[in-house]
C-alpha positions as CSV (number, residue, x, y, z in Angstrom):
1,M,0.0,0.0,0.0
2,A,2.9,2.4,0.8
3,E,4.3,1.7,-2.7
4,T,1.0,2.9,-4.3
5,F,1.4,6.4,-2.9
6,S,5.0,7.0,-3.5
7,I,6.2,10.4,-4.6
8,D,6.8,9.2,-8.2
9,N,3.4,7.6,-8.5
10,L,1.7,10.6,-7.1
11,R,3.5,12.9,-9.5
12,I,2.5,10.6,-12.4
13,M,-1.2,10.5,-11.3
14,M,-1.3,14.3,-10.9
15,G,0.4,14.8,-14.3
16,L,-2.1,12.5,-16.1
17,T,-5.0,14.2,-14.3
18,F,-3.8,17.7,-15.3
19,F,-3.2,16.5,-18.9
20,A,-6.8,15.2,-19.1
21,F,-8.3,18.4,-17.5
22,G,-6.2,20.4,-19.9
23,L,-7.4,18.5,-23.0
24,V,-11.1,18.9,-21.8
25,S,-10.6,22.6,-21.2
26,L,-8.8,23.3,-24.5
27,G,-11.4,21.3,-26.4
28,A,-14.3,23.1,-24.7
29,G,-12.7,26.5,-25.4
30,M,-12.0,25.8,-29.0
31,F,-15.5,24.4,-29.5
32,M,-17.0,27.6,-28.0
33,L,-14.7,29.8,-30.2
34,I,-15.7,27.9,-33.3
35,R,-19.4,27.5,-32.6
36,G,-20.0,30.5,-30.4
37,P,-21.6,33.1,-32.8
38,F,-24.0,30.5,-34.3
39,R,-25.8,29.6,-31.1
40,Q,-29.6,29.9,-30.4
41,E,-29.3,33.4,-29.0
42,A,-27.7,34.7,-32.2
43,Q,-30.5,33.1,-34.3
44,V,-33.1,34.8,-32.1
45,L,-31.4,38.2,-32.5
46,A,-31.3,37.6,-36.3
47,A,-35.0,36.9,-36.3
48,Q,-35.7,40.1,-34.3
49,S,-33.5,42.0,-36.7
50,A,-35.8,40.8,-39.6
51,K,-38.9,41.9,-37.7
52,L,-37.2,45.3,-37.0
53,S,-36.5,45.8,-40.7
54,Q,-40.2,45.1,-41.6
55,K,-41.3,47.5,-38.9
56,A,-39.1,50.2,-40.4
57,L,-41.3,50.4,-43.4
58,T,-44.4,51.4,-41.4
59,D,-43.1,53.3,-38.2
60,D,-41.1,56.3,-37.3
61,I,-37.4,56.1,-38.4
62,G,-36.1,57.6,-35.2
63,A,-37.5,54.8,-33.1
64,I,-36.2,52.2,-35.5
65,V,-32.7,53.6,-35.4
66,G,-32.7,53.4,-31.6
67,N,-33.9,49.8,-31.6
68,A,-31.4,48.9,-34.3
69,T,-28.6,50.3,-32.1
70,A,-29.7,48.4,-29.1
71,L,-29.9,45.2,-31.2
72,V,-26.3,45.7,-32.5
73,D,-25.1,46.3,-29.0
74,A,-26.8,43.1,-27.8
75,V,-25.1,41.1,-30.6
76,N,-21.7,42.6,-29.8
77,N,-22.1,41.8,-26.1
78,L,-23.2,38.2,-26.8
79,I,-20.1,37.6,-29.0
80,R,-17.7,39.3,-26.7
81,T,-19.0,37.3,-23.7
82,S,-18.9,34.0,-25.4
83,S,-15.5,34.7,-26.8
84,G,-14.1,35.8,-23.5
85,N,-15.3,32.7,-21.8
86,A,-13.8,30.6,-24.5
87,I,-10.4,32.3,-24.3
88,V,-10.4,31.8,-20.5
89,L,-11.0,28.1,-21.0
90,V,-8.2,27.9,-23.6
91,V,-5.8,29.7,-21.2
92,V,-6.7,27.4,-18.3
93,G,-6.3,24.4,-20.5
94,A,-2.8,25.6,-21.6
95,L,-1.9,26.1,-18.0
96,F,-3.0,22.6,-17.1
97,E,-1.0,21.2,-20.1
98,A,2.1,23.1,-18.9
99,A,1.7,21.8,-15.4
100,A,1.3,18.2,-16.8
101,Y,4.4,18.7,-18.9
102,R,6.3,19.9,-15.9
103,L,5.1,17.0,-13.7
104,L,5.6,14.2,-16.4
105,V,8.6,15.3,-18.5
106,A,10.6,18.0,-16.9
107,F,11.7,16.1,-13.8
């Protein structure tokens, strides 16, 4: 039993765990970066944009411009938030991979 938890075995287990967590984090971050702008929220905003353009033909132009500005800001915030979360996941994954390399190879 004492041999199971030796320093070398513990270092190998931690390194393999960090490597697995790093791969999952990197994969999730890359998936979010690739797929992020095409999510359900973006499709809903695109549908609202189509309704807004139809409304522009019948209503006051000033109100339409204000609504269009709010819609563009919402889309920008959506993309910025999802991209920021994805970048954090990629950075955390890279840190896990660096720690796994240090534990498994550098010693």
